[in-house]
C-alpha positions in Angstrom: 0.0 0.0 0.0 1.4 3.4 -0.9 1.4 6.3 1.5 -1.3 7.9 -0.6 -3.5 4.8 -0.4 -2.9 4.6 3.4 -3.9 8.2 3.9 -7.1 7.7 1.8 -8.0 4.6 3.9 -7.4 6.6 7.0 -9.5 9.5 5.8 -12.4 7.1 5.0 -12.3 5.8 8.6 -11.2 2.3 7.6 -8.7 2.1 10.5 -9.5 1.5 14.1 -6.2 3.1 14.9 -3.2 4.2 12.9 0.2 5.7 13.6 3.4 6.9 11.8 6.3 5.4 13.8 9.9 6.0 12.8 8.9 6.9 9.2 6.7 3.8 8.8 2.9 3.7 8.7 0.9 1.2 10.8 -2.8 0.6 11.2 -5.5 -1.8 12.3 -8.5 -2.6 10.1 -11.7 -1.4 11.8 -13.8 -3.9 9.9 -11.6 -6.8 10.9 -11.8 -5.8 14.6 -15.5 -5.5 14.5 -15.9 -8.9 12.8 -13.7 -10.5 15.6 -15.7 -8.8 18.3 -19.0 -10.0 16.8 -17.5 -13.6 16.7 -16.6 -13.3 20.4 -12.9 -13.6 19.7 -10.3 -12.2 22.0 -8.2 -9.6 20.1 -4.7 -8.6 21.1 -3.2 -5.6 19.2 0.5 -4.9 19.2 0.3 -1.1 19.0 2.0 1.9 20.6 0.4 4.0 23.3 -1.1 6.5 20.8 -2.9 3.7 19.0 -4.1 2.4 22.4 -5.6 5.8 23.1 -7.4 5.7 19.7 -8.8 2.2 20.4 -9.9 3.2 23.9 -11.8 6.2 22.4 -13.8 3.9 20.2 -14.1 1.0 22.7 -14.1 2.2 26.3 -14.2 -1.4 27.5 -10.9 -2.2 25.8 -8.2 -3.4 28.2 -4.8 -1.7 27.8 -1.8 -3.8 28.6 1.6 -2.1 28.4 4.6 -4.4 27.9 7.9 -3.0 28.9 11.5 -4.1 28.5 13.3 -4.5 31.9 15.4 -1.4 31.1 16.5 0.8 28.2 20.0 -1.0 28.1 18.2 -4.3 27.8 16.1 -2.9 25.0 19.2 -1.7 23.2 20.8 -5.1 23.5 17.6 -6.8 22.1 17.5 -4.4 19.2 21.1 -5.0 18.3 20.8 -8.8 18.6 17.7 -8.7 16.3 19.9 -7.3 13.6 17.1 -5.6 11.7 18.0 -2.0 12.2 20.9 0.3 11.3 22.7 1.9 14.3 21.0 5.3 13.7 17.6 3.6 13.7 18.4 1.9 17.0 19.4 5.3 18.5 16.2 6.9 17.3 14.1 4.0 18.7 15.8 4.2 22.1 15.2 8.0 22.2 11.5 7.4 21.5 11.3 4.5 23.9 12.0 6.7 26.9 9.0 9.0 26.2 6.8 6.0 25.2 7.6 4.2 28.4 6.4 7.2 30.4 2.9 6.3 29.3 2.9 2.9 30.9 1.0 4.1 34.0 -1.9 5.1 31.7 -2.5 1.4 30.9 -4.8 -0.9 32.9 -2.0 -3.5 33.3 1.8 -3.3 33.0 3.9 -6.4 32.2 7.7 -6.3 32.3 9.1 -8.6 29.7 12.3 -9.7 31.4 11.8 -13.4 31.0 9.6 -14.2 28.0 7.8 -17.2 29.5 6.9 -15.2 32.7 5.7 -12.3 30.7 3.6 -14.6 28.5 2.0 -16.2 31.6 1.2 -12.8 33.0 -0.4 -11.8 29.7 -2.5 -15.0 29.6 -3.6 -14.3 33.2 -4.7 -10.7 32.3 -6.6 -11.9 29.2 -8.4 -14.6 31.1 -9.2 -12.3 34.0 -10.7 -9.6 31.8 -12.9 -11.6 29.5 
């Protein structure tokens, strides 16, 4: 999808939420989410805090779960090990992460992803408890 097509979809209200992050555009289909909700399916969205605010504006019963790295140095190490980003992109992501992490208290639940299996168990507990 081109940027122009993305913006046209956004302007037509086809997205539940959308964001431009680090020069990339991301969105969640409103129609798909509504279909899942009608089917009674649990839906987990991997979105930033701004997207979560947009979702919460449309669905006040949405549960916000903020997943944090154990620390900024741990996040830096993970980004480097992932090997997807150039060093300048990693720096930009780390700078943004500090301000993004400041929004964690706004969420209904906060999970610190230090040990993956533990964080996953906590996520499952939250999902089951909030059905």
